[in-house]
N, C-alpha and C positions, 0 to 999 in steps of 0.2 A: 493571354492574361491582360486584363485591362487595368493599367496603372495610371490613367490620366489624372484621376483625383489625387493619387499619391504624388505624382509629379507636381501638381499644383500646390498641395497643402504641406507636404513634408518639408520643402525648403523654408516655408514660413515658420514651422514648428522648430526647425533647427536654429533659425535666427532667434527665436524666442528663448530656447535653451541657452544659446551662446550669450544672449544679453543678460539672462538671469543668473547663470552659473558660469562665470568666466573660466574658460578652459583653453588649453593649447589647441585642442581639436575635438569636434563632436561629429559622430558618424551614425547614420541609420542604415542598417542592412536588412533586406527582406530576402527570404529564401523560398524556393518552391518545394514540392513534395520530395524531390530527389536531393534536398539539402544543398542545392546550387544557388549561389547568390544571383538574384534576378533584378535587384535594385540596390543602388548604393548612392547615398548623398552625404556630403560632408561639408563642414565649415571649420576653418582653422585660422589662427591669428596671423601666422606667417608660413610661407611655403617651407617645408622641412626637406632637408637633404635625404632623409630616410622616411619614406611614407609608409613603411610597414607598420601594421598594428599587431598587437599581441593576440593572435588567434587562439592561443591556448586558454586565455581568460574567457573569450567569447564562447568557445566550445564548452568550457566548464559551466558557464552560466546557462547555456542551452540544455546541457545534459541534466543539470540539477533543477532547472526551472526556477531558480532563485537568483536574486541580484547579488553581485559581488562588488565589494569595494576593497581595493588593494592600497595599503599605506606603506608597505615595506616588501619589496621584491626579494630581499635577502633570505626570508624565512622559508621559501619554497623553490628549490632548484629547478623543478619541472617548469615553473611558470616565470623564470627569470626573464627580464626584459632583454631582448636580443639587440643590444647596442643602440637603442633608440633614446637612451637617457631619460626614460620616463621616471617620474617621481610617484605619481598616483594615478589609479584607474578606477572608474566606475562603469559597471556594465549591467544593464537591465534587459533580461530576455523578454521578448514579446510573445505572449501565450494566447492561442485561440483554440477553444475546444480541447484544452489540455495538451496542445501540440505546439512546440516552439517553432515560430515562423519568422523570427528575425531578432534584432537586438539594437538597443541604443547604447553607444559606446562613447565615453568621455575620457580624455586623458589630460594630465597636467605634468609639466616639467618644473625645473627650478624656477622660483619666483612666485609660485602659487602655493596656497596652503592645501591641506588634505581635504578630501570630499567629506561632507558632513551628512548627518541624518536628514537635515532639512533639504540638502541637495537631492538626495535620493527620493524623498517624498515629492519634491517638485517634479522630478523626472517621471515618476509614476503618474502624477496628475496630468502631465503633458502627453504621456503615452496613450491616454484614453481616446483621443480622436484618431490616433494611428490604429488602435485596436478596432475602432468602429469602421475605418476604411477597409481593414483586412477582413472583417466579418462579412462585409457586403460584396467581397470579391467572389466570383463564381465558384472557385474551388472550395469555398467554405460553406456553400449552400448545401448542407448535408442533413437538413432537419429530418427528413423522412428516414434516412439511414440511421441517424442518431437515436430516434425514438425506438426503432427496432432494437438497436444495440442496448439501450438502457432497460429494455424489457427483459433482457437476459440476466442471469445472476452474475454479479461482478466477481470475478476471480482474477487477481492480478499479482504480479511479482516478477522478479528477475533472478531469484536464487536457484541454485541447483535443485533444492528440495521442491520448490514450486514447479519447476519444469518436469520433475518426476511425477508429481501429483497430476498435472495436466495430461501427461502421457498415459498414466494409469486410468484416468477418467475416459480417455479416448478408447482405450482397450476394452473397458468393461461396459460401456454405455449401452450396447445392444444385447447384452446378455440378460437372462432372467435370474441369474444367481443372486442371492441376498448379499448385500454389502454392509459391512460393519465399520463405522467411522468413529475413531477415538481421538480425543484431544481436549485441551483445557477449554473452559468457557471463553467464548469470544474469538475462537480461532477460525470460525467460518464453516462449521460442520454442515449446517443446513444449506449453505451456498454450494458446497460440494455435492450434496444430495440433489439439489435442484439442477445443477449442471449435468449430472448423470442423466436425470430424467429428460431435461429439455433438449439435450443433444442426441438422445438415443431413440431406439425404435418405438418407445412408448410415449413419445412427446405429445401425441394427439390425445392421450388419455389424461385423466386428472392427476395432479400431484397433491395428495392429501397428507396433512401434518397433524400429529397429536403429540403433546408434551406429556409424557407419562407421569411426571412429577407435579403437574399443575392441576390435575383433576382428581378428586377423592375416589378411592377404589370402588365404592358402591355405585358411583356414576360412570366411572371409566369403563366398566364391563359393558354397560348398555351402550355407551358411546362407540366402543370398538365393534361390538358384535351385533348391536341392534336388539330389538325385542318384538314380541307379538302382543296384540291387544289382550289385556287381562293377565299378563305374565306377572305383574306385581302391582301394588297400589299406585295409581297414577298413570298406568299404561293404558290409555284410553284409545289407542290406535296402534296399528303396526308401524314400526319405525326401523328402516334399514340402518345398519351401523356404518361407521366411517370407512371400515375396510371394504364394505360392498361399494361404497361411493367411488373407491379407487379402481373399480373394475376396468381392466385394460390399461391401467396406468401404474402409478407408483405410490406406495404407502410408506410414509416416513415416521418412524417411532423415535422421537427425540427423548433423550434422557431415559433410555431403556433400562438403565441400572436401578431406576426407582419403581419398576414394575413389581407388583406383589407376587408371591409364590403361586397363588391361585391363578392369576392371569398369565403367569409364565407357563403353567401347565397347559392352559387353553391355547396359547400362542404356539407352543411346541406341536400340539396336535394339528393345529391349522397348517403349519408348515409341512408336516408330514403327509397329511391327507389331502391338502389343497381344497378343502371344503370348510364351510362355516355353518354354525347353527345359531340362529337368533335365540335370545333368552326366552324360555317357555315354548320352544319349538323343537319337535323331534326330527323334522325333515332337514337333511343337510343340503347345502347349496354350494355348488362348485364355484370357485372364484379363479380369476386370472389376474393376479396382482403381483408386482415385484415389491419386495420388502427391503427397505434400507433403514438401518437403525444407527443410533449414535449415543455416545455417553462421554461424560467428563470424568467418570470414575474408573478406577483400576478394577476391571471386572474379574480378573483372575484372583485378586485378593478378596473380592466379594464372594467368589465361589468357595475359597478357603474358609470364609466365615459362615458359609451356609446361607448366604443371602441371594445367591443367583444359581440357577440350574446350569450345570456344566454341559448337559446334552443340548440345551437351548442355545447356549453360547456358541457351540460349534456348528449348530444349524444356521445361526445368524452370521457367523464369521467365515463364510466361504471365501469372500473377497474382503480383505482388510485394508483400510486406508487410515494411516496415522498422520494427524496434522500437528506439526511442531508448533510450539508457542512462538510469538513474534520475536522474543528475545533471542531465539535461535535462528531467526531469518533476518539478520541485520541488513542484508543486501536489499531486502524488500521494503525497508522503512521509508526511504525517500520516495519510492514509487507510490506507496499508500498516502504519504503526506501530500504529494502533488495531486493525486486523484481526488482526495477528499476536500482539499482546498478548492479545486475546480468545481466539484459537485455542490458543496454547501455555499460557496460564493454565488453560484447560479441560483440555487434555491432561495437564497436571501435577497435576490435581485440586486446584487452589488458587484462591483468590479472585482476581478480576481485579486486576492491579497497575497502578500509575500511575508515570510518570516525574516526577522533580523538575523544576521549570522550567528549571534550568540544564542538567540532563542532556538534556532535550528540545531545548534550543538547540544543544547539542553535536551531537546526532544530526542536527538539521536542517542544520547547517553542514558536515557531513562530505560528501565527494564520492562515496562509495559506488562504488568501482571494481569491486566484485564484484556490484553491482546488487541486485536483489530477493533473490537467494540469500544474499548477504552480510548483508542486513538481517534476513532470517529467522534466520540463525545468531546474529547479535548479540543479538536479542531473547531467543532461547532461553538464551543465555549469561547475559544480565542476570537472567532469572528464576531461574536456578540460584544466582547470587551474591547475589540479594536475600534468600535464605534464607526464613524464615517470614513476613517482612513483606510488605506490599502496596505498598511504597514503594521505587522504584528510584532510588538516589542516583547522583551523578556517579562515585563510586569504583567502582561496579559496571560501568562501561563499559570496553571494552578499550582498551589503550594507544594504538592508532592513532586512536581517536575522541577520547580524552581524553589527549593526549600530555603535558600538563603535570601529570597526576595530580591534577587538581582534586578537592577533597573538599567534601562538603556543609557549608554554614554557613547561618546565618539570612539572611545577605546574598544567598544564592542565590535568595532569593525577590524580588529586585528585578525582577519579571517584566516590567513595562512599560518599564523602562529597557532591559532586554535585548531586548525586542521592538522598541523604537525603533531600537536599534543594528543589529539584524538587518535591519529594513526599509530603513535607510539603506544598508547594505552591498549588499543585494539590488538596490535601485534603481540604485545606482552601477554595479554589474556589468551589469545589464540594459541601461542606457543606453549603456555602453561597447560591449556586444556588437552593438547595432543602431545604432552610430555616432551616438548622441545624437538619433536620429529619434524624437521623442516619440510620434507617432501609431503608428508601427510597434511601438515598445516597449510601449505600452498594449495593442495588439492581441495581441501575443505572450504577455504575462504575464497576460492575462485581466482587465484593468481598462478602464474607460471613460477617454476622454481627460481628462475633468474630474476623475475620481478620481486619475489619475496626476499631474495638475497640482497638486492639493491636497497630495498626499504630497511632491512636489518642494518646494513652498512650506513645508510643515510641517518638513521636515528641512534646509531651507536648502541644497538641492543646486544647484550652479552648472552650468547646461546651456549649452554654447556656442551663440551665435547662428548663424543660417544662414550669414552672411557669413564668420564665423570658421571654420566647418567647410569652406566652399568654399576658403578660403585655406590650409587644412591646419593652422591654429592651434587646437589643442584644449586649450590650457592653461586 
């Protein structure tokens, strides 16, 4: 690893930070792919008896890929200062290609005031040359690999549900059995279909998509099945349908619930016979296509209403994939926020931006009825309103996410108090959802039972005893 430029420039940048933001100590850490510290440079006013730094704060900033400012260590027992008499800490993670590669860490003791928004904005500005150094290092020269990666459908997350979906995709990708994907709008149904196609045995064939609700019925039949010359007015030549275009590949029927009864009958016959007839043609054509369909409707209710054929439903639903809404995948929210911040910052040709702690809390507390698509749109909007800066404040958020029009203040950086309040609300909601069953709650939210019990005790949450639950007294 060549760090000669880092050795030359980083000390100068540290001197600049120390001169502009008086601190007891300023440290820059760089790490390799194994998360081992490979470079450390520091500046401090006076030699301290205790040179330990609060690694928990650095770890949290790197994990969340967001800056942290601590004004009060008393609000979070996990991140308490370990006897170093710290008063305030500011930590900015260094992010390259959406990967944490280091951090800038500032600390203050008695005699200094709290870190401000202006301090953080200045550190972000000074970090730009550091990011440039890191981008030019050999281990970040992954342009070819990155372009291949970006060509694949983006599916990401950390939740138990997401891991299950990935495992299911891996198991069904090489099969020819039809797949039926259900979920609310914006949950990524087409991305799942693409992932099945592009990772499976049919990846060398075409992936053809048609939205059954976007094309009028009289045109959709011709689009799907094709026609021969003279089949109807305007049919001046033979035209193969989109299903034929998918020969050897995958045909994706999006919003299958909007398909008319007439076309449902034709599709059922196609699935049964594995052959297609163009409009105006008597000769059947054998096809070799895998069908994946998707809907945001409750098809079983549509069957009850007589709007969808039950026999077609069971033909399409040999393999079922159900995508939960984003509000039920809270563990994945931070992952998506980081990914789209990186993606759209790069597309807009600007440095990677960061949310203020309060803006981040508002985003995490929002229910996201439009799911991942709404999240994408919100982040793009925030980057536009953040103007030239790399700091996204509360006032940049849309009104539905920030209904009280909160604006940035220095008190917005009560990060650990906000985090504690969020934890308490989240645990209360989770316990209510699973009827105060602590073992079930721990399993569903990804904690050990001991971890959940510690948080319940930490936040003084009252959980009804088993006898109270059995008697229906949940007060």
